[in-house]
C-alpha positions as CSV (number, residue, x, y, z in Angstrom):
1,M,-37.6,15.1,40.8
2,A,-38.6,16.5,37.1
3,R,-36.8,19.9,38.0
4,L,-33.6,17.8,39.0
5,L,-33.9,16.2,35.4
6,I,-34.4,19.5,33.4
7,Y,-31.3,20.9,35.1
8,E,-29.3,18.2,34.3
9,E,-30.2,18.3,31.0
10,V,-29.4,21.8,30.8
11,F,-26.3,21.1,32.2
12,L,-25.6,18.3,29.7
13,N,-26.3,20.4,26.6
14,E,-24.3,23.5,28.0
15,E,-21.6,21.2,28.3
16,N,-22.2,19.2,24.9
17,F,-22.2,22.9,23.3
18,E,-18.9,23.9,25.3
19,R,-17.1,20.9,24.1
20,A,-18.4,21.5,20.5
21,R,-17.2,25.1,20.6
22,E,-13.8,24.2,22.1
23,R,-13.3,21.6,19.2
24,R,-14.3,24.2,16.3
25,R,-11.7,26.5,18.2
26,L,-8.7,23.8,18.0
27,R,-9.5,22.8,14.7
28,Q,-9.5,26.4,13.4
29,Y,-6.1,26.6,15.2
30,L,-5.0,23.8,13.2
31,F,-6.5,25.2,10.1
32,N,-4.2,28.5,10.4
33,K,-1.3,26.4,10.2
34,Q,0.0,26.9,13.6
35,I,1.6,23.5,13.7
36,P,5.8,23.7,13.2
37,D,6.8,22.1,9.9
38,G,8.6,19.1,11.6
39,Q,5.3,18.1,13.7
40,F,3.2,18.4,10.6
41,V,5.3,16.0,8.8
42,L,5.4,13.6,12.1
43,N,1.5,13.9,12.3
44,Y,0.1,13.4,8.9
45,R,3.6,11.9,7.1
46,L,3.3,14.4,4.4
47,N,5.0,18.3,4.1
48,R,2.7,21.2,4.0
49,S,3.5,21.7,-0.2
50,L,2.6,18.0,-0.7
51,Y,-0.7,18.3,1.6
52,E,-2.1,21.5,-0.5
53,K,-1.4,19.2,-3.6
54,L,-3.6,16.5,-2.1
55,C,-6.4,18.9,-1.1
56,E,-6.3,20.4,-4.3
57,E,-6.7,16.8,-6.2
58,I,-9.4,15.1,-3.8
59,I,-11.4,17.9,-2.4
60,P,-13.3,18.2,-5.5
61,L,-14.0,14.4,-5.5
62,M,-15.6,15.0,-1.7
63,P,-18.9,15.4,-1.0
64,P,-19.6,19.3,-0.1
65,N,-21.0,20.0,3.3
66,K,-24.4,20.0,3.8
67,N,-24.1,23.4,5.9
68,T,-21.8,26.3,6.8
69,R,-21.0,24.7,10.1
70,G,-19.5,21.6,8.6
71,I,-16.0,20.3,8.9
72,D,-13.9,21.9,6.1
73,P,-12.6,19.4,3.7
74,S,-8.7,20.2,4.4
75,I,-9.6,19.2,8.2
76,K,-11.3,16.0,7.0
77,I,-8.0,15.1,5.0
78,L,-5.8,15.7,7.9
79,T,-8.2,13.7,9.9
80,A,-7.6,10.7,7.5
81,L,-4.0,11.6,6.8
82,A,-3.5,10.9,11.2
83,F,-5.5,7.7,10.9
84,Y,-3.3,6.1,7.9
85,G,0.0,7.1,9.4
86,R,-0.4,6.5,13.1
87,G,-2.6,3.2,12.5
88,S,-4.5,4.0,15.9
89,Y,-8.2,3.9,16.4
90,Q,-10.6,6.6,15.2
91,G,-11.3,7.7,18.9
92,A,-7.8,8.4,19.7
93,V,-7.2,10.3,16.1
94,G,-10.5,12.4,17.3
95,L,-9.7,13.2,20.7
96,N,-5.9,14.5,19.8
97,M,-5.4,18.2,20.3
98,D,-4.2,18.7,16.6
99,G,-7.4,17.8,15.2
100,P,-10.0,17.1,17.8
101,L,-13.5,15.2,16.7
102,A,-16.2,13.1,17.5
103,Q,-15.7,9.5,16.7
104,P,-18.7,9.0,14.4
105,T,-17.1,12.3,12.4
106,V,-13.7,11.2,12.0
107,S,-15.4,7.8,10.7
108,K,-17.2,9.9,8.3
109,C,-14.2,12.0,7.2
110,L,-12.2,8.8,6.8
111,K,-14.9,7.1,4.4
112,Q,-14.8,10.2,2.4
113,V,-11.0,10.9,2.2
114,T,-10.7,7.2,1.5
115,E,-13.4,7.1,-1.1
116,A,-11.7,10.1,-2.8
117,L,-8.5,8.4,-2.9
118,N,-9.9,5.4,-4.7
119,S,-11.3,7.2,-7.5
120,S,-10.7,6.2,-10.9
121,S,-8.6,9.8,-11.6
122,I,-6.6,9.4,-8.8
123,L,-5.8,5.8,-9.6
124,R,-5.3,6.6,-13.3
125,T,-2.9,9.5,-12.3
126,Y,-0.5,7.3,-9.6
127,I,-1.0,3.8,-9.9
128,K,-0.4,2.8,-13.7
129,F,1.3,0.0,-15.1
130,P,3.4,1.0,-18.3
131,Q,1.4,0.8,-21.5
132,N,3.7,1.4,-23.9
133,R,7.3,0.0,-25.2
134,Q,8.5,3.7,-24.0
135,E,7.3,3.8,-20.4
136,R,8.3,0.1,-19.9
137,N,11.9,0.8,-21.4
138,F,12.2,3.5,-18.9
139,I,11.8,0.9,-16.2
140,K,14.2,-1.5,-17.4
141,E,16.8,1.0,-17.9
142,S,16.4,1.9,-14.2
143,F,16.7,-1.8,-13.3
144,Y,19.5,-2.4,-15.2
145,E,21.4,1.0,-14.3
146,K,20.7,0.0,-10.4
147,Y,21.3,-3.9,-10.8
148,G,22.8,-5.0,-14.0
149,F,19.7,-7.3,-14.6
150,P,18.3,-6.8,-18.3
151,G,14.4,-6.7,-19.3
152,I,13.1,-6.3,-15.7
153,C,9.8,-4.1,-15.9
154,G,8.7,-4.6,-12.3
155,C,9.0,-7.0,-9.0
156,I,6.0,-8.8,-7.7
157,D,5.1,-10.1,-4.6
158,C,1.9,-9.9,-2.1
159,T,1.6,-8.8,1.5
160,H,-1.0,-9.4,3.9
161,I,-3.0,-6.6,5.4
162,A,-4.2,-7.8,9.1
163,I,-8.3,-7.2,9.1
164,V,-10.6,-8.2,12.3
165,R,-12.7,-11.1,11.6
166,P,-15.2,-10.4,9.0
167,Q,-18.7,-11.7,9.9
168,E,-19.4,-12.9,6.1
169,N,-16.9,-15.4,4.2
170,E,-14.4,-15.7,7.3
171,E,-12.7,-18.6,5.7
172,R,-11.8,-16.3,2.7
173,F,-9.7,-14.3,5.0
174,F,-8.5,-16.9,7.3
175,N,-4.4,-17.1,6.1
176,R,-2.1,-19.5,6.6
177,K,-0.3,-17.8,9.5
178,H,-3.5,-18.1,11.3
179,F,-4.8,-14.2,11.1
180,H,-7.2,-12.8,8.8
181,S,-5.9,-10.6,6.2
182,I,-6.6,-9.3,2.6
183,N,-3.7,-10.7,0.8
184,C,-2.8,-7.7,-1.6
185,Q,-0.7,-8.1,-4.7
186,V,1.6,-5.4,-5.6
187,I,4.3,-4.5,-8.5
188,C,6.8,-1.8,-8.3
189,D,9.3,-0.4,-10.4
190,A,13.1,0.3,-9.7
191,N,12.3,3.3,-7.3
192,C,9.8,1.8,-5.0
193,N,7.1,3.3,-6.9
194,I,3.9,1.1,-7.1
195,I,2.9,0.3,-10.5
196,S,0.1,-2.0,-10.0
197,L,-2.2,-3.3,-7.0
198,D,-4.8,-5.8,-6.7
199,A,-6.2,-5.7,-2.9
200,S,-9.3,-7.9,-4.0
201,Y,-8.5,-11.1,-2.4
202,G,-8.5,-12.3,1.0
203,G,-5.9,-13.8,2.9
204,A,-6.6,-17.5,2.2
205,T,-5.9,-16.7,-1.7
206,H,-2.5,-18.3,-2.9
207,D,-0.3,-15.2,-4.6
208,S,-0.3,-17.5,-7.6
209,F,-3.9,-17.8,-8.0
210,I,-4.3,-13.9,-7.7
211,W,-1.6,-13.4,-10.3
212,Q,-3.3,-15.7,-12.7
213,N,-6.2,-13.9,-12.5
214,S,-4.9,-10.5,-12.8
215,E,-4.8,-8.1,-15.7
216,I,-1.4,-7.6,-15.8
217,C,-0.9,-11.5,-16.4
218,D,-2.8,-11.5,-19.5
219,H,-1.1,-8.1,-20.4
220,L,2.0,-9.6,-20.3
221,E,1.1,-13.0,-21.9
222,S,-0.5,-11.1,-24.8
223,L,2.7,-8.7,-25.1
224,T,5.1,-11.4,-25.0
225,N,3.1,-13.7,-27.6
226,T,2.5,-10.6,-30.3
227,T,5.7,-8.9,-30.0
228,D,9.6,-9.4,-29.6
229,E,9.8,-7.3,-26.5
230,T,11.2,-8.5,-23.7
231,A,9.2,-7.5,-20.3
232,I,9.9,-9.4,-17.1
233,L,8.5,-9.4,-13.7
234,L,10.5,-10.9,-10.9
235,G,8.6,-13.0,-8.4
236,D,9.7,-15.5,-5.7
237,S,8.9,-19.2,-5.7
238,G,5.1,-19.0,-5.1
239,Y,4.9,-17.7,-8.6
240,P,4.9,-20.2,-11.4
241,L,7.9,-19.5,-14.2
242,R,6.9,-17.8,-17.3
243,R,8.8,-16.0,-19.8
244,Y,7.6,-12.6,-18.3
245,L,7.9,-14.1,-14.9
246,M,11.6,-15.1,-13.9
247,T,11.4,-17.2,-10.5
248,P,14.8,-18.4,-8.4
249,I,16.2,-21.8,-9.0
250,D,15.7,-24.0,-5.8
251,G,18.7,-25.9,-4.3
252,A,21.3,-24.0,-7.0
253,P,25.0,-24.1,-5.7
254,D,26.1,-20.6,-4.7
255,D,29.3,-20.8,-6.9
256,S,27.6,-21.8,-10.2
257,P,25.9,-19.6,-12.9
258,E,22.5,-20.7,-11.6
259,G,23.6,-19.6,-8.0
260,H,25.0,-16.3,-9.3
261,Y,21.6,-15.9,-11.1
262,N,19.9,-16.5,-7.8
263,A,21.8,-14.0,-5.9
264,K,21.1,-11.3,-8.7
265,H,17.4,-12.3,-8.6
266,K,17.2,-11.9,-4.9
267,R,18.9,-8.5,-4.8
268,V,16.8,-7.3,-7.5
269,R,13.5,-8.4,-5.9
270,S,14.2,-6.8,-2.6
271,T,12.9,-3.5,-4.3
272,I,9.6,-4.9,-3.7
273,E,10.6,-6.0,0.1
274,R,11.6,-2.2,0.4
275,T,8.4,-1.0,-1.1
276,F,6.1,-2.6,1.6
277,G,8.6,-1.5,4.4
278,Q,8.3,2.2,3.1
279,L,4.5,1.8,2.7
280,K,3.8,0.2,6.3
281,G,6.4,2.4,7.7
282,R,4.8,5.6,6.8
283,W,1.1,4.6,6.7
284,R,1.3,2.2,10.0
285,C,-2.3,1.5,9.8
286,L,-1.2,-1.5,7.3
287,L,1.4,-3.0,10.0
288,A,0.3,-6.6,10.7
289,A,0.5,-5.9,14.2
290,R,-2.1,-3.3,14.1
291,Q,-5.2,-4.9,12.4
292,L,-7.6,-2.8,10.6
293,H,-11.1,-2.7,12.4
294,Y,-13.4,-2.7,9.2
295,K,-15.2,-4.9,6.9
296,P,-12.6,-6.1,4.2
297,E,-14.0,-4.0,1.5
298,M,-13.3,-0.9,3.3
299,A,-10.1,-2.2,4.6
300,A,-9.0,-3.0,0.7
301,K,-10.0,0.8,0.0
302,I,-7.7,2.1,2.9
303,T,-4.7,-0.1,1.7
304,I,-5.4,1.3,-1.6
305,A,-5.3,5.0,-0.4
306,C,-2.4,4.4,1.5
307,C,-0.7,3.0,-1.8
308,V,-1.7,6.2,-3.6
309,L,-0.1,8.5,-0.8
310,H,2.7,6.3,-0.9
311,N,3.4,6.7,-4.7
312,M,3.1,10.6,-4.0
313,C,5.4,10.7,-1.5
314,V,8.0,8.5,-3.7
315,Q,7.3,10.9,-6.6
316,S,7.9,14.1,-4.4
317,G,11.1,12.8,-2.8
318,L,10.2,12.8,0.8
319,D,12.4,10.5,2.9
320,P,10.9,7.3,3.9
321,V,9.9,6.4,7.2
322,E,11.5,3.2,8.5
323,L,10.4,0.6,10.6
324,T,11.9,-0.2,13.7
325,Q,13.7,-3.6,14.2
326,D,10.8,-4.9,16.5
327,E,8.2,-4.0,13.9
328,L,10.6,-5.4,11.2
329,H,10.8,-8.8,12.9
330,V,6.7,-8.8,13.8
331,E,6.2,-8.1,10.3
332,A,8.6,-10.4,8.6
333,E,7.3,-13.5,10.9
334,R,3.5,-12.6,10.2
335,Q,4.1,-12.2,6.2
336,R,6.5,-15.4,6.1
337,R,5.4,-17.8,3.6
338,V,4.2,-21.5,4.7
339,N,4.3,-23.8,1.9
340,Q,3.7,-21.5,-0.7
341,H,5.9,-23.1,-3.4
342,V,4.2,-23.5,-6.8
343,T,4.3,-27.6,-7.4
344,G,4.9,-29.0,-10.9
345,P,7.3,-28.2,-14.1
346,P,7.8,-25.0,-15.2
347,L,6.6,-24.2,-18.9
348,E,9.5,-24.9,-21.5
349,Q,9.1,-21.2,-22.8
350,G,9.9,-19.9,-19.1
351,Q,12.8,-22.4,-18.6
352,R,14.6,-21.2,-22.2
353,T,14.3,-17.6,-21.3
354,R,15.8,-18.2,-17.7
355,N,18.5,-20.2,-19.1
356,E,19.4,-17.4,-21.6
357,L,19.2,-14.8,-18.5
358,I,21.7,-17.1,-16.6
359,Q,24.0,-17.4,-19.3
360,L,23.9,-13.6,-20.0
361,L,24.3,-12.8,-16.2
362,N,27.4,-15.5,-16.2
363,R,29.3,-13.8,-19.5
364,N,28.4,-10.4,-17.7
365,L,30.2,-11.9,-14.7
366,R,33.3,-12.9,-16.2
């Protein structure tokens, strides 16, 4: 009996050794760039040149391997990209022929790459709100050239990133659509580039609360109070009307100046909806139907990492990956707001600014 156990142990050790050697061989195949370019983009969402740029920027930010047989950092990045892009579980990513890894190894790779993409140097490079008048004017001009709407320096909205039920503070993440999520606030420019991001709140938090407690809100409040510059964000009815944040007018007739303003507002604000569509179309782990199986803190970091990669793709001119009609329907249903309107009268200064915009747009219409 003892001899049989020894033989069994030897057999298992040889099998594990052979499996590990085969994985190394397949990873070497991958590292030697044998995958066709089209398949590479399909698997990892980046083309080779952008992938090489990503490696140059984040490999120095990743922890070094402790031994010579450790996974090459470039393979770790490909493994994380495959997970972000496919939205599948770690085991499925690890067992794929384009990068076979054990599940614990995939988990470690994902964590290291995600942490690197969340580093302050990367975030300062790829996700930054315009800090001076020249940068803001560039964004305003882009919006005006595309839509004829003056003074716009961004569109704002929140999107829910589905997560598994957390063990702690579960009530903070249970949203109005009855699933657990992170409520992620995003501001984008006219080219669907993300210029501000806050993924620190649970799905139970109202959009307006996230906004009113954000650094960008304080920044625009200070800018409006201390300068004569017009810098406006466009938001939906879930946000409060302010001089620097324009919302639609409920119940305005379509053929009225207010209705014309609403139509313009809706057309410009569709930029943020396209941004969410492009973000989740390419990085499918963020789709509401997929659900991130991580603690909220890690899920938030994965969300931020995907937003960094989204901006890299936008700035490099890569074609967006579109969602299917079924995915669009599911996403729209799960993201649809329930009783999200802000109650109470708008501030007088915000009302005055909106009336001035209505008059200006009405004059231009004539």
